[in-house]
C-alpha positions as CSV (number, residue, x, y, z in Angstrom):
1,X,120.1,135.2,91.7
2,X,123.6,135.9,90.4
3,X,125.7,134.2,87.8
4,X,127.4,132.0,90.4
5,X,124.1,130.6,91.4
6,X,123.4,129.1,87.9
7,X,124.4,125.4,87.7
8,X,124.4,122.8,84.9
9,X,122.8,119.4,85.6
10,X,125.4,116.9,84.3
11,X,122.6,114.5,83.4
12,X,122.1,116.7,80.3
13,X,125.7,115.7,79.2
14,X,125.4,112.0,80.2
15,X,126.6,110.8,76.8
16,X,129.8,112.8,77.2
17,X,130.7,111.9,80.9
18,X,131.0,108.2,80.9
19,X,134.8,108.3,81.3
20,X,137.1,110.5,83.5
21,X,138.5,112.1,80.3
22,X,135.0,112.9,79.1
23,X,134.0,114.4,82.4
24,X,137.1,116.6,82.6
25,X,136.5,117.9,79.1
26,X,132.8,118.5,79.8
27,X,133.7,120.5,83.0
28,X,136.1,122.6,80.9
29,X,133.4,123.4,78.3
30,X,130.9,124.4,81.0
31,X,133.5,126.7,82.4
32,X,134.0,128.3,79.0
33,X,130.2,128.8,78.7
34,X,130.2,130.7,82.0
35,X,128.9,128.1,84.5
36,X,130.3,128.3,88.0
37,X,128.6,125.2,89.4
38,X,127.3,121.7,88.5
39,X,124.9,119.1,89.8
40,X,126.4,115.6,89.6
41,X,124.1,113.1,88.0
42,X,124.4,110.5,85.2
43,X,128.1,110.4,85.1
44,X,130.1,107.2,84.6
45,X,131.7,105.2,87.5
46,X,134.4,107.7,88.3
47,X,136.3,108.0,91.5
48,X,134.8,110.7,93.7
49,X,138.3,112.2,94.4
50,X,138.9,112.6,90.7
51,X,135.5,114.2,90.2
52,X,136.5,116.7,92.9
53,X,139.9,117.4,91.3
54,X,138.4,118.0,87.9
55,X,135.6,120.2,89.3
56,X,138.2,122.3,91.2
57,X,140.4,122.5,88.1
58,X,137.6,124.0,86.2
59,X,136.5,126.3,89.0
60,X,133.1,124.6,89.4
61,X,131.3,124.1,92.7
62,X,129.3,120.9,93.1
63,X,126.0,122.3,94.4
64,X,123.9,119.1,94.4
65,X,123.6,115.5,93.2
66,X,121.1,112.9,92.2
67,X,121.8,109.5,93.8
68,X,120.1,106.1,93.6
69,X,117.5,105.3,96.2
70,X,119.3,102.0,97.1
71,X,122.4,104.0,98.1
72,X,120.3,106.2,100.4
73,X,118.9,103.0,102.0
74,X,122.0,100.8,102.1
75,X,125.1,103.0,101.7
76,X,124.3,106.2,103.5
77,X,127.6,106.7,105.4
78,X,129.7,106.4,102.2
79,X,127.3,108.7,100.4
80,X,127.6,111.3,103.1
81,X,131.4,111.1,103.0
82,X,131.4,111.7,99.2
83,X,129.3,114.8,99.6
84,X,131.5,116.1,102.3
85,X,134.5,115.5,100.0
86,X,132.7,117.6,97.3
87,X,131.6,120.3,99.8
88,X,128.1,119.5,98.5
89,X,125.2,120.0,100.9
90,X,122.3,118.8,98.8
91,X,121.7,115.1,98.2
92,X,118.9,114.6,95.7
93,X,116.8,111.7,94.7
94,X,115.9,112.0,91.0
95,X,112.7,110.0,91.0
96,X,110.3,108.0,93.2
97,X,111.0,104.3,93.0
98,X,108.2,102.5,91.0
99,X,106.9,100.6,94.0
100,X,105.9,103.8,95.8
101,X,103.9,105.3,92.9
102,X,100.7,103.4,93.1
103,X,98.6,104.8,95.9
104,X,98.3,107.4,98.7
105,X,99.6,104.7,101.1
106,X,102.6,104.0,99.1
107,X,103.4,107.7,98.8
108,X,103.0,107.9,102.6
109,X,105.3,105.0,103.1
110,X,108.0,106.6,101.0
111,X,107.6,109.9,102.8
112,X,108.1,108.2,106.1
113,X,111.3,106.3,105.0
114,X,112.7,109.4,103.3
115,X,112.1,111.4,106.4
116,X,114.1,109.0,108.5
117,X,117.0,109.1,106.1
118,X,116.8,112.8,105.8
119,X,116.9,113.3,109.6
120,X,120.1,111.2,109.7
121,X,121.7,113.2,106.9
122,X,120.8,116.5,108.6
123,X,121.5,115.7,112.2
124,X,124.6,113.5,111.9
125,X,126.2,115.0,108.7
126,X,124.8,118.5,108.2
127,X,123.5,117.5,104.7
128,X,120.1,118.2,103.1
129,X,118.0,115.6,101.3
130,X,116.0,116.9,98.4
131,X,113.3,115.3,96.2
132,X,113.1,115.9,92.5
133,X,109.7,115.3,90.8
134,X,108.4,114.3,87.4
135,X,104.8,114.6,86.2
136,X,103.5,111.3,87.6
137,X,103.4,112.7,91.1
138,X,100.5,114.9,90.0
139,X,98.3,111.9,89.6
140,X,95.4,112.0,92.1
141,X,94.6,109.3,94.5
142,X,91.2,109.9,96.1
143,X,91.4,113.5,95.1
144,X,94.9,114.1,96.4
145,X,98.0,114.4,94.3
146,X,101.1,112.3,95.1
147,X,103.0,115.5,95.4
148,X,100.7,116.8,98.1
149,X,101.1,113.6,100.0
150,X,104.9,113.9,99.8
151,X,104.8,117.5,101.0
152,X,102.3,116.9,103.8
153,X,103.5,113.5,105.1
154,X,107.3,114.1,105.1
155,X,109.2,115.8,107.9
156,X,109.2,119.5,106.9
157,X,112.3,120.1,109.0
158,X,114.4,117.4,107.2
159,X,112.9,116.7,103.7
160,X,113.5,119.4,101.0
161,X,112.3,119.6,97.4
162,X,114.0,120.2,94.1
163,X,111.0,121.1,91.9
164,X,111.5,120.4,88.2
165,X,109.3,123.1,86.8
166,X,108.9,121.5,83.3
167,X,107.5,118.4,84.9
168,X,105.2,120.5,87.2
169,X,103.9,122.1,84.0
170,X,103.5,118.7,82.3
171,X,101.6,117.5,85.3
172,X,99.1,120.3,85.0
173,X,100.4,122.4,87.8
174,X,101.4,126.1,87.9
175,X,105.2,126.4,88.3
176,X,104.9,129.7,90.1
177,X,102.3,128.4,92.5
178,X,104.3,125.3,93.3
179,X,107.4,127.3,93.9
180,X,105.5,129.3,96.4
181,X,103.9,126.1,97.8
182,X,107.3,124.7,98.9
183,X,108.7,128.0,100.2
184,X,111.2,127.3,102.9
185,X,111.8,123.8,101.7
186,X,113.4,124.4,98.3
187,X,116.9,125.7,97.9
188,X,117.6,123.9,94.6
189,X,115.3,124.2,91.5
190,X,115.4,122.6,88.1
191,X,114.8,124.8,85.1
192,X,114.0,123.8,81.5
193,X,111.4,125.0,79.1
194,X,108.5,123.5,77.2
195,X,107.9,124.1,73.5
196,X,105.3,122.6,71.2
197,X,106.7,120.9,68.1
198,X,104.3,119.1,65.7
199,X,101.6,119.4,68.3
200,X,103.6,117.7,71.0
201,X,105.4,119.1,74.1
202,X,109.2,118.9,73.9
203,X,112.1,119.9,76.1
204,X,113.5,123.2,75.1
205,X,116.2,125.6,76.1
206,X,115.1,128.2,78.7
207,X,113.5,131.1,76.8
208,X,112.9,129.0,73.7
209,X,109.6,127.6,74.9
210,X,106.3,128.8,76.3
211,X,106.8,128.8,80.1
212,X,106.7,132.1,81.9
213,X,110.3,132.3,83.1
214,X,110.4,136.0,84.2
215,X,107.6,135.2,86.8
216,X,109.1,131.8,87.6
217,X,112.5,133.3,88.4
218,X,110.9,136.1,90.5
219,X,109.0,133.5,92.5
220,X,112.2,131.5,93.1
221,X,114.0,134.6,94.2
222,X,111.3,135.7,96.6
223,X,111.1,132.2,98.2
224,X,114.8,131.9,98.8
225,X,116.0,129.5,96.1
226,X,119.8,129.2,96.4
227,X,120.7,127.2,93.2
228,X,119.2,127.5,89.8
229,X,120.0,124.3,87.9
230,X,119.7,124.1,84.1
231,X,118.7,120.6,82.9
232,X,117.5,119.4,79.5
233,X,116.6,115.8,79.4
234,X,116.6,115.6,75.6
235,X,118.3,118.2,73.4
236,X,117.4,118.8,69.7
237,X,120.9,120.3,69.1
238,X,124.3,119.8,70.7
239,X,123.7,119.7,74.5
240,X,126.6,122.1,75.2
241,X,124.9,124.6,72.8
242,X,121.6,124.0,74.6
243,X,123.2,124.7,78.0
244,X,124.8,127.9,76.6
245,X,121.4,129.1,75.3
246,X,119.8,128.6,78.6
247,X,122.6,130.2,80.5
248,X,122.6,133.3,78.3
249,X,118.9,133.7,78.7
250,X,119.0,133.4,82.5
251,X,121.7,136.1,82.6
252,X,119.1,138.5,81.2
253,X,116.8,137.8,84.2
254,X,119.4,138.7,86.8
């Protein structure tokens, strides 16, 4: 990992990026912190060309996205065109739609549909579909977790993963073990930390919580992760300050 591989997940700044002006200012602030890349998610309805112009202006690569499932199903060609405009290879789905969360069969159904979409993206557009987890995928159905179903039932040649390691931990999994479990299928990873405040787990800046990030980063490095994306769903201080704290901690692990 080097500095240019560390990206900021724009969902962290969603309250600041509802307008073109807010997005532009946010990109500039990320540049000042030291980020070289971003993941587009949670921004307002802003013209893709303008997003590209503002990212280029701030010297930020767009490394990945999170997009709605309904666009993957119903608007795939336009979605692919946007990612090509942004020179962005990785199209991410941020969460499993609720209707697929109820059983092994529903997870299998999703894995099949996602595989079909992912093959089109890969074969016709040279783009890579990636799936981002939360903790609910670690629920067991007849002894098998939803995550295992997604891994085992999806097309390994087309469907990639974007593990969110906080949510792996929250789901009772070992982040290091799961990074190794998806080796070869994960080029983008989500990093955030878990702290305990008043006996409850909370989102924390990387290095400010209790997760074993030296070992986590080593596992990511050894398994070929390309992009290390900093995300904090909820910040207990200014989100830009949170992103700076995480960035400066990750620099020490280079």
